[in-house]
C-alpha positions as a Markdown table, in Angstrom:
| # | Residue | x | y | z |
|---|---|---|---|---|
| 1 | Met | 91.3 | 105.8 | 87.9 |
| 2 | Tyr | 92.8 | 103.5 | 85.2 |
| 3 | Gly | 94.5 | 100.2 | 85.9 |
| 4 | Leu | 96.1 | 97.2 | 84.5 |
| 5 | Asn | 96.5 | 93.7 | 86.0 |
| 6 | Thr | 98.7 | 90.8 | 85.2 |
| 7 | Glu | 99.9 | 87.7 | 86.9 |
| 8 | Ala | 102.8 | 85.3 | 87.1 |
| 9 | Ala | 103.6 | 82.1 | 89.0 |
| 10 | Phe | 106.7 | 80.5 | 90.5 |
| 11 | Asp | 107.5 | 77.4 | 92.4 |
| 12 | Ser | 109.8 | 77.6 | 95.4 |
| 13 | Ala | 110.5 | 76.0 | 98.8 |
| 14 | His | 110.6 | 77.7 | 102.2 |
| 15 | Phe | 110.0 | 77.3 | 105.9 |
| 16 | Leu | 109.0 | 79.7 | 108.6 |
| 17 | Thr | 111.5 | 80.2 | 111.5 |
| 18 | Asp | 110.1 | 80.4 | 115.0 |
| 19 | Tyr | 106.8 | 79.0 | 113.9 |
| 20 | Tyr | 104.9 | 76.3 | 115.7 |
| 21 | Gly | 103.0 | 74.3 | 113.1 |
| 22 | Lys | 103.5 | 72.4 | 109.8 |
| 23 | Cys | 105.1 | 75.4 | 108.1 |
| 24 | Glu | 108.2 | 75.3 | 110.3 |
| 25 | Asn | 109.2 | 72.4 | 108.1 |
| 26 | Leu | 110.7 | 72.7 | 104.7 |
| 27 | His | 107.8 | 72.7 | 102.1 |
| 28 | Gly | 107.0 | 74.1 | 98.7 |
| 29 | His | 104.3 | 76.1 | 97.0 |
| 30 | Arg | 103.1 | 77.0 | 93.5 |
| 31 | Trp | 103.0 | 80.8 | 94.3 |
| 32 | Arg | 100.7 | 83.0 | 92.2 |
| 33 | Val | 101.5 | 86.7 | 92.0 |
| 34 | Glu | 98.9 | 89.3 | 90.7 |
| 35 | Val | 100.0 | 92.8 | 90.2 |
| 36 | Thr | 97.7 | 95.8 | 89.8 |
| 37 | Leu | 98.9 | 99.1 | 88.3 |
| 38 | Glu | 96.8 | 102.3 | 88.7 |
| 39 | Gln | 97.1 | 105.9 | 87.5 |
| 40 | Glu | 94.6 | 108.8 | 87.2 |
| 41 | Glu | 95.4 | 109.6 | 83.6 |
| 42 | Leu | 96.3 | 107.7 | 80.5 |
| 43 | Gln | 99.6 | 108.5 | 78.8 |
| 44 | Gln | 99.6 | 111.2 | 76.2 |
| 45 | Gly | 101.5 | 110.8 | 72.9 |
| 46 | Gly | 104.0 | 108.2 | 71.8 |
| 47 | Thr | 103.4 | 104.5 | 71.3 |
| 48 | Met | 101.6 | 104.2 | 74.6 |
| 49 | His | 99.1 | 107.0 | 73.9 |
| 50 | Asp | 95.8 | 106.3 | 75.7 |
| 51 | Met | 97.4 | 103.5 | 77.8 |
| 52 | Val | 98.4 | 103.1 | 81.4 |
| 53 | Leu | 101.3 | 101.1 | 80.1 |
| 54 | Asp | 102.1 | 98.6 | 77.3 |
| 55 | Phe | 100.9 | 95.2 | 78.6 |
| 56 | Gly | 104.1 | 93.6 | 77.1 |
| 57 | Val | 106.4 | 95.8 | 79.2 |
| 58 | Phe | 104.3 | 95.2 | 82.3 |
| 59 | Lys | 104.0 | 91.4 | 81.9 |
| 60 | Lys | 107.8 | 91.1 | 81.2 |
| 61 | Ala | 108.7 | 92.9 | 84.4 |
| 62 | Val | 106.4 | 90.9 | 86.5 |
| 63 | Arg | 107.5 | 87.6 | 85.0 |
| 64 | Glu | 111.2 | 88.5 | 85.4 |
| 65 | Ala | 110.7 | 89.2 | 89.1 |
| 66 | Ala | 108.9 | 85.9 | 89.5 |
| 67 | Glu | 111.7 | 84.1 | 87.7 |
| 68 | Glu | 114.1 | 85.3 | 90.3 |
| 69 | Leu | 112.2 | 83.2 | 92.9 |
| 70 | Asp | 111.4 | 80.2 | 90.6 |
| 71 | His | 112.7 | 76.8 | 91.6 |
| 72 | Val | 114.8 | 78.2 | 94.5 |
| 73 | Phe | 114.9 | 77.7 | 98.2 |
| 74 | Leu | 113.7 | 80.9 | 99.8 |
| 75 | Val | 115.7 | 81.4 | 103.0 |
| 76 | Glu | 115.2 | 84.1 | 105.7 |
| 77 | Glu | 118.6 | 85.7 | 106.4 |
| 78 | Gly | 120.0 | 84.3 | 109.6 |
| 79 | Ser | 117.6 | 81.4 | 109.8 |
| 80 | Leu | 120.1 | 78.7 | 108.8 |
| 81 | Ala | 123.7 | 78.2 | 110.0 |
| 82 | Pro | 126.4 | 79.3 | 107.6 |
| 83 | Glu | 127.5 | 75.6 | 107.4 |
| 84 | Thr | 124.0 | 74.5 | 106.4 |
| 85 | Ile | 123.9 | 77.1 | 103.6 |
| 86 | Ala | 127.3 | 76.1 | 102.4 |
| 87 | Ala | 126.4 | 72.4 | 102.4 |
| 88 | Leu | 123.2 | 73.1 | 100.5 |
| 89 | Glu | 125.0 | 75.2 | 97.9 |
| 90 | Ser | 127.8 | 72.6 | 97.6 |
| 91 | Glu | 125.1 | 70.0 | 96.8 |
| 92 | Gly | 123.9 | 72.2 | 93.9 |
| 93 | Phe | 120.8 | 73.8 | 95.5 |
| 94 | Thr | 120.0 | 77.4 | 94.6 |
| 95 | Leu | 119.1 | 79.6 | 97.5 |
| 96 | Lys | 117.7 | 83.1 | 97.6 |
| 97 | Ile | 118.6 | 84.7 | 100.9 |
| 98 | Leu | 116.0 | 87.3 | 101.8 |
| 99 | Pro | 116.1 | 89.9 | 104.6 |
| 100 | Phe | 112.7 | 89.0 | 105.9 |
| 101 | Arg | 110.6 | 86.0 | 107.0 |
| 102 | Thr | 109.4 | 84.3 | 103.8 |
| 103 | Thr | 105.7 | 84.7 | 104.2 |
| 104 | Ala | 103.2 | 85.5 | 101.5 |
| 105 | Glu | 102.7 | 88.9 | 103.1 |
| 106 | Asn | 106.4 | 89.8 | 102.8 |
| 107 | Leu | 106.7 | 88.4 | 99.3 |
| 108 | Ser | 103.9 | 90.7 | 98.2 |
| 109 | Arg | 105.9 | 93.6 | 99.6 |
| 110 | Trp | 109.0 | 92.4 | 97.9 |
| 111 | Phe | 107.3 | 92.4 | 94.5 |
| 112 | Phe | 105.7 | 95.8 | 95.2 |
| 113 | Asp | 109.0 | 97.4 | 96.1 |
| 114 | Lys | 110.9 | 95.8 | 93.2 |
| 115 | Leu | 108.4 | 96.9 | 90.6 |
| 116 | Thr | 107.9 | 100.4 | 92.1 |
| 117 | Ala | 111.7 | 100.9 | 92.0 |
| 118 | Gln | 111.5 | 100.2 | 88.2 |
| 119 | Gly | 109.0 | 103.1 | 87.9 |
| 120 | Phe | 105.7 | 101.1 | 87.6 |
| 121 | Pro | 102.7 | 102.8 | 89.3 |
| 122 | Val | 101.9 | 99.7 | 91.5 |
| 123 | Ala | 98.7 | 99.9 | 93.5 |
| 124 | Gln | 98.6 | 96.4 | 94.9 |
| 125 | Val | 100.4 | 93.0 | 94.8 |
| 126 | Glu | 98.6 | 89.8 | 95.8 |
| 127 | Val | 100.5 | 86.6 | 96.4 |
| 128 | Asp | 98.6 | 83.3 | 96.6 |
| 129 | Glu | 100.3 | 80.7 | 98.8 |
| 130 | Thr | 97.6 | 78.2 | 97.9 |
| 131 | Pro | 94.5 | 78.4 | 95.7 |
| 132 | Asn | 92.5 | 79.5 | 98.8 |
| 133 | Asn | 94.9 | 81.6 | 100.7 |
| 134 | Arg | 96.1 | 85.1 | 99.5 |
| 135 | Ala | 98.1 | 87.9 | 101.0 |
| 136 | Phe | 98.5 | 91.4 | 99.6 |
| 137 | Tyr | 100.4 | 94.6 | 99.9 |
| 138 | Arg | 99.1 | 97.9 | 98.6 |
| 139 | Ala | 100.2 | 101.5 | 98.7 |
């Protein structure tokens, strides 16, 4: 099995709905994302001969995905009243409404699905919420 690995980082705020602890309050993280690609054979022919994939193409896709979440407020769909969302947006805040609870586990799945849909042979995505705490999703 051959593989590649790259990482990106983004800063964002979130909170966990229906949670009973510190994380139910609005707070932020410096999230770190590590993506691993795997495939059994290297490419044959062309500019990517004997490669899994060009690192430049891979890095760009991972960084673009991370950029979508950088310096935004990650909000679980339905967790805030429409009036609250409208008030935040009218004050100039950028929100990313997501159809899931904004946990590291779900964010790792979000990256996995996004990159897989672009045709990348993703094997695993890890998302660090803190330097000591990591979640992952793999095929």
